[in-house]
C-alpha positions as a Markdown table, in Angstrom:
| # | Residue | x | y | z |
|---|---|---|---|---|
| 1 | Met | -1.0 | 74.6 | -6.1 |
| 2 | Met | -4.5 | 75.4 | -4.9 |
| 3 | Ile | -7.5 | 73.4 | -6.2 |
| 4 | Arg | -11.1 | 74.7 | -6.3 |
| 5 | Leu | -13.0 | 71.9 | -4.7 |
| 6 | Asn | -16.7 | 71.3 | -4.4 |
| 7 | Asp | -16.9 | 67.8 | -2.9 |
| 8 | Leu | -15.0 | 64.6 | -2.1 |
| 9 | Tyr | -16.5 | 61.2 | -1.3 |
| 10 | Leu | -16.2 | 57.4 | -1.7 |
| 11 | Cys | -18.4 | 56.1 | -4.4 |
| 12 | Ile | -19.0 | 53.3 | -7.0 |
| 13 | Gln | -18.5 | 54.6 | -10.5 |
| 14 | Gly | -21.9 | 54.3 | -12.2 |
| 15 | Glu | -21.1 | 55.2 | -15.8 |
| 16 | Gly | -18.9 | 54.3 | -18.7 |
| 17 | Cys | -16.2 | 51.7 | -19.1 |
| 18 | Leu | -15.2 | 51.7 | -15.4 |
| 19 | Ala | -18.7 | 51.2 | -14.1 |
| 20 | Gly | -18.8 | 49.2 | -10.9 |
| 21 | Thr | -15.4 | 50.3 | -9.8 |
| 22 | Pro | -14.9 | 51.8 | -6.2 |
| 23 | Met | -13.5 | 55.3 | -6.5 |
| 24 | Val | -12.9 | 58.3 | -4.4 |
| 25 | Leu | -14.7 | 61.0 | -6.4 |
| 26 | Ile | -13.1 | 64.5 | -6.3 |
| 27 | Arg | -15.5 | 67.0 | -7.6 |
| 28 | Leu | -13.8 | 70.3 | -8.6 |
| 29 | His | -15.6 | 73.6 | -8.8 |
| 30 | Gly | -16.1 | 75.8 | -11.8 |
| 31 | Cys | -17.5 | 75.3 | -15.3 |
| 32 | Ser | -18.3 | 77.6 | -18.2 |
| 33 | Val | -19.7 | 75.0 | -20.7 |
| 34 | Gly | -23.3 | 75.5 | -19.6 |
| 35 | Cys | -25.0 | 72.1 | -20.4 |
| 36 | Pro | -28.8 | 72.6 | -20.0 |
| 37 | Phe | -29.1 | 69.0 | -18.7 |
| 38 | Cys | -26.2 | 69.2 | -16.2 |
| 39 | Asp | -27.1 | 67.6 | -12.8 |
| 40 | Thr | -24.4 | 69.6 | -10.9 |
| 41 | Lys | -25.2 | 73.2 | -12.0 |
| 42 | Glu | -24.3 | 74.4 | -8.5 |
| 43 | Thr | -20.6 | 73.7 | -9.4 |
| 44 | Trp | -20.5 | 76.3 | -12.3 |
| 45 | Ala | -19.9 | 79.7 | -10.7 |
| 46 | Asn | -16.7 | 80.6 | -8.9 |
| 47 | Asp | -18.6 | 83.1 | -6.9 |
| 48 | Glu | -16.9 | 84.5 | -3.8 |
| 49 | Glu | -20.2 | 84.5 | -1.8 |
| 50 | Asn | -20.3 | 80.7 | -1.9 |
| 51 | Arg | -16.6 | 80.3 | -1.0 |
| 52 | Val | -16.0 | 78.7 | 2.4 |
| 53 | Pro | -12.8 | 78.1 | 4.4 |
| 54 | Asp | -12.7 | 74.3 | 4.3 |
| 55 | Leu | -14.0 | 71.1 | 2.7 |
| 56 | His | -16.3 | 70.2 | 5.7 |
| 57 | Gln | -18.2 | 73.4 | 5.1 |
| 58 | Ala | -18.3 | 73.0 | 1.4 |
| 59 | Gln | -19.8 | 69.5 | 1.8 |
| 60 | Ala | -22.6 | 70.9 | 3.8 |
| 61 | Asp | -24.1 | 72.7 | 0.8 |
| 62 | Pro | -23.7 | 71.7 | -2.9 |
| 63 | Ser | -23.4 | 75.3 | -3.9 |
| 64 | Lys | -20.4 | 75.9 | -1.6 |
| 65 | Trp | -16.7 | 75.5 | -2.5 |
| 66 | Cys | -13.3 | 75.8 | -1.0 |
| 67 | Glu | -9.7 | 76.0 | -2.0 |
| 68 | Met | -7.2 | 73.3 | -0.9 |
| 69 | Glu | -3.6 | 72.5 | -1.6 |
| 70 | Ala | -3.3 | 69.6 | -4.0 |
| 71 | Ser | -1.5 | 67.6 | -1.4 |
| 72 | Asp | -4.3 | 68.1 | 1.1 |
| 73 | Val | -6.9 | 67.0 | -1.4 |
| 74 | Ala | -4.9 | 63.8 | -1.9 |
| 75 | Ile | -4.6 | 63.2 | 1.8 |
| 76 | Ala | -8.3 | 63.7 | 2.3 |
| 77 | Ala | -8.9 | 61.2 | -0.5 |
| 78 | Ser | -6.6 | 58.7 | 1.1 |
| 79 | Glu | -8.3 | 59.0 | 4.5 |
| 80 | Ile | -11.7 | 57.8 | 3.1 |
| 81 | Arg | -10.5 | 55.4 | 0.3 |
| 82 | Gln | -11.0 | 52.0 | 2.2 |
| 83 | Gly | -10.2 | 49.5 | -0.6 |
| 84 | Ala | -10.6 | 51.9 | -3.6 |
| 85 | Lys | -7.6 | 52.0 | -5.9 |
| 86 | Trp | -9.0 | 54.8 | -8.2 |
| 87 | Ala | -9.5 | 58.5 | -7.7 |
| 88 | Leu | -11.9 | 60.2 | -10.2 |
| 89 | Ile | -11.5 | 63.9 | -10.9 |
| 90 | Thr | -14.7 | 65.4 | -12.2 |
| 91 | Gly | -16.6 | 68.6 | -11.9 |
| 92 | Gly | -17.8 | 71.1 | -13.0 |
| 93 | Glu | -15.1 | 71.0 | -15.7 |
| 94 | Pro | -12.0 | 69.7 | -14.0 |
| 95 | Ala | -9.6 | 70.4 | -16.9 |
| 96 | Asp | -10.3 | 74.1 | -16.5 |
| 97 | Gln | -7.8 | 73.8 | -13.6 |
| 98 | Asp | -4.1 | 72.7 | -13.9 |
| 99 | Leu | -4.3 | 69.1 | -12.6 |
| 100 | His | -0.6 | 68.2 | -12.8 |
| 101 | Gln | 0.2 | 68.6 | -9.1 |
| 102 | Leu | -3.1 | 67.1 | -7.9 |
| 103 | Val | -2.5 | 64.0 | -10.1 |
| 104 | Ala | 1.1 | 63.7 | -8.9 |
| 105 | Cys | -0.1 | 63.9 | -5.3 |
| 106 | Leu | -2.8 | 61.3 | -5.8 |
| 107 | Asn | -0.2 | 59.0 | -7.6 |
| 108 | Ala | 2.1 | 59.4 | -4.6 |
| 109 | Cys | -0.7 | 58.2 | -2.4 |
| 110 | Gly | -1.0 | 55.1 | -4.5 |
| 111 | Phe | -4.1 | 56.1 | -6.5 |
| 112 | Leu | -4.8 | 55.4 | -10.1 |
| 113 | Val | -6.3 | 58.5 | -11.5 |
| 114 | Ala | -9.3 | 58.9 | -13.9 |
| 115 | Val | -10.5 | 62.2 | -15.2 |
| 116 | Glu | -13.9 | 63.0 | -16.8 |
| 117 | Thr | -13.9 | 66.1 | -19.0 |
| 118 | Ser | -16.1 | 67.7 | -21.6 |
| 119 | Gly | -13.1 | 67.9 | -23.9 |
| 120 | Thr | -13.1 | 71.7 | -23.9 |
| 121 | Ala | -10.0 | 72.3 | -21.7 |
| 122 | Thr | -6.5 | 70.9 | -21.4 |
| 123 | Gly | -5.6 | 71.1 | -17.6 |
| 124 | His | -5.2 | 67.3 | -17.4 |
| 125 | Met | -3.0 | 66.9 | -20.5 |
| 126 | Gly | 0.4 | 65.5 | -19.8 |
| 127 | Ala | -0.4 | 65.1 | -16.1 |
| 128 | Gly | 0.0 | 61.3 | -16.0 |
| 129 | Val | -3.7 | 60.5 | -15.8 |
| 130 | His | -4.4 | 56.7 | -16.1 |
| 131 | Trp | -7.9 | 57.0 | -17.7 |
| 132 | Val | -9.4 | 59.9 | -19.6 |
| 133 | Cys | -13.2 | 59.9 | -20.3 |
| 134 | Val | -14.3 | 62.6 | -22.7 |
| 135 | Ser | -18.0 | 63.3 | -22.5 |
| 136 | Pro | -18.1 | 65.7 | -25.5 |
| 137 | Lys | -20.4 | 68.7 | -25.0 |
| 138 | Leu | -21.1 | 69.9 | -28.5 |
| 139 | Gly | -23.1 | 73.1 | -29.2 |
| 140 | Met | -23.6 | 74.0 | -25.6 |
| 141 | Pro | -24.6 | 77.6 | -24.4 |
| 142 | Gly | -21.0 | 78.3 | -23.3 |
| 143 | Ala | -19.9 | 78.0 | -27.0 |
| 144 | Lys | -16.7 | 76.2 | -26.0 |
| 145 | Pro | -15.3 | 73.9 | -28.8 |
| 146 | Val | -14.4 | 70.3 | -28.1 |
| 147 | Leu | -10.7 | 70.2 | -28.7 |
| 148 | Pro | -9.3 | 67.5 | -31.1 |
| 149 | Asp | -6.1 | 66.9 | -29.0 |
| 150 | Val | -8.2 | 66.1 | -26.0 |
| 151 | Val | -10.5 | 63.7 | -27.9 |
| 152 | Asn | -7.6 | 62.0 | -29.6 |
| 153 | Thr | -5.8 | 61.1 | -26.4 |
| 154 | Ala | -9.0 | 59.9 | -24.5 |
| 155 | Asn | -9.4 | 56.3 | -23.5 |
| 156 | Glu | -13.2 | 56.6 | -23.7 |
| 157 | Ile | -15.8 | 58.8 | -25.2 |
| 158 | Lys | -19.1 | 58.8 | -23.3 |
| 159 | Met | -21.8 | 60.7 | -25.3 |
| 160 | Val | -24.9 | 61.8 | -23.5 |
| 161 | Val | -27.8 | 61.2 | -25.9 |
| 162 | Gly | -31.2 | 62.8 | -25.7 |
| 163 | Lys | -32.1 | 62.7 | -29.4 |
| 164 | Pro | -30.8 | 61.2 | -32.7 |
| 165 | Glu | -29.1 | 64.5 | -33.6 |
| 166 | Asp | -26.7 | 63.9 | -30.7 |
| 167 | Val | -25.4 | 60.8 | -32.4 |
| 168 | Thr | -25.0 | 62.7 | -35.7 |
| 169 | Lys | -22.8 | 65.2 | -33.9 |
| 170 | Leu | -20.8 | 62.4 | -32.3 |
| 171 | Glu | -20.3 | 60.7 | -35.7 |
| 172 | Asp | -19.1 | 64.0 | -37.2 |
| 173 | Leu | -16.6 | 64.5 | -34.3 |
| 174 | Leu | -15.3 | 60.9 | -34.7 |
| 175 | Glu | -14.8 | 61.5 | -38.5 |
| 176 | Arg | -12.7 | 64.5 | -37.7 |
| 177 | Ser | -10.6 | 62.8 | -35.1 |
| 178 | Ser | -8.1 | 60.0 | -34.7 |
| 179 | Phe | -9.8 | 58.6 | -31.6 |
| 180 | Lys | -9.0 | 54.9 | -31.1 |
| 181 | Gly | -10.7 | 54.2 | -27.7 |
| 182 | Thr | -14.1 | 52.9 | -26.7 |
| 183 | Val | -17.3 | 54.8 | -27.5 |
| 184 | Cys | -20.2 | 54.7 | -25.0 |
| 185 | Leu | -23.7 | 56.1 | -25.4 |
| 186 | Gln | -25.5 | 57.2 | -22.3 |
| 187 | Pro | -29.2 | 58.0 | -22.4 |
| 188 | Met | -29.9 | 61.5 | -21.0 |
| 189 | Ser | -31.5 | 61.3 | -17.6 |
| 190 | Thr | -32.5 | 57.6 | -18.1 |
| 191 | Asn | -35.2 | 58.7 | -20.5 |
| 192 | Pro | -36.9 | 55.6 | -21.9 |
| 193 | Glu | -37.1 | 56.8 | -25.5 |
| 194 | Ala | -33.4 | 57.9 | -25.4 |
| 195 | Thr | -32.5 | 54.5 | -23.9 |
| 196 | Arg | -34.2 | 52.6 | -26.6 |
| 197 | Phe | -32.5 | 54.7 | -29.3 |
| 198 | Cys | -29.1 | 54.2 | -27.6 |
| 199 | Ile | -29.6 | 50.5 | -27.4 |
| 200 | Ser | -30.4 | 50.2 | -31.1 |
| 201 | Thr | -27.5 | 52.5 | -32.1 |
| 202 | Cys | -25.0 | 50.5 | -30.0 |
| 203 | Gln | -26.2 | 47.3 | -31.6 |
| 204 | Arg | -25.8 | 48.8 | -35.1 |
| 205 | Lys | -22.5 | 50.5 | -34.5 |
| 206 | Gly | -20.8 | 48.0 | -32.1 |
| 207 | Trp | -20.5 | 50.7 | -29.4 |
| 208 | Arg | -21.1 | 50.3 | -25.6 |
| 209 | Leu | -24.2 | 51.3 | -23.6 |
| 210 | Ser | -23.5 | 53.4 | -20.5 |
| 211 | Leu | -26.3 | 53.4 | -17.9 |
| 212 | Gln | -26.3 | 55.6 | -14.8 |
| 213 | Thr | -26.3 | 52.5 | -12.5 |
| 214 | His | -25.5 | 54.6 | -9.4 |
| 215 | Lys | -29.0 | 56.0 | -9.6 |
| 216 | Trp | -30.5 | 52.5 | -9.4 |
| 217 | Ile | -28.6 | 51.7 | -6.2 |
| 218 | Asn | -29.3 | 55.1 | -4.7 |
| 219 | Glu | -25.6 | 56.2 | -4.7 |
| 220 | Arg | -24.3 | 59.6 | -5.6 |
């Protein structure tokens, strides 16, 4: 099973319920959701002109990507893990790819596996992932619906909030789902006004606040 891969590195998770946890971040390539505020837009297009032969060359330029066997991705993650127990599969939109073999290989290497997805694809479903964070991307230019089955099986919803209407969309999504996990609000781009609104909403609703703490400590 070949995996489209953009980057792989050791990090500290900066967002959501697992913030502060050492992880090997596995950034997959390709996404058609089209979020205007995305901070990894270079991972969107599966264009052949930016395809390179190996991970080393892909890591030299954020727009580059390579294909690797799932087992080789897991080995590469193991080689840099140090004390990290978790591997985080993100993107791009990681669930656009079939993640079953990658998760199995990571599990075989002793990793717990987390996935962060927009909720618009199902490649992680049934793969044995230990933690699923759905960051629902509602009404984005790609016009891809957030899938109820993905939302309902998530451990965590992490909603990026730039304005009050974003919370209204989230409340509507929750009303139409059977989600039982933790809801986190994350201010868009650490905007002060959005942060204040997220704080007051979390206090009112009993939700959690997610801050991009990796940016404070100058980590990716």
